[in-house]
C-alpha angles and dihedrals in degrees: 000000000000121000127196090262094050098045119103118245089207120024122172121170125186090340117173134177129195125186116216114232132178091262105035142321116290116216107226099171127016127201095328119187123192134157122185124178122215109273095022121127119223137170132203113219130175145107125293112288098020096118105264095130092040091054091050092048089053094048090050093046093240089131129020122241119250090220 
């Protein structure tokens, strides 16, 4: 059983996103998993092009996940 204190504020499981291009789909994020509880602090770190912005767009519902 999950209470309000135990529930995740953000919960993505096996989330992927592919952008369609003229040639073929480009996988931007593959099977991402993230769980953040309310009040937790987290940071996304990584090199350019690794999916940080894509993940944030998914979490904020700016773009829908492919899967």
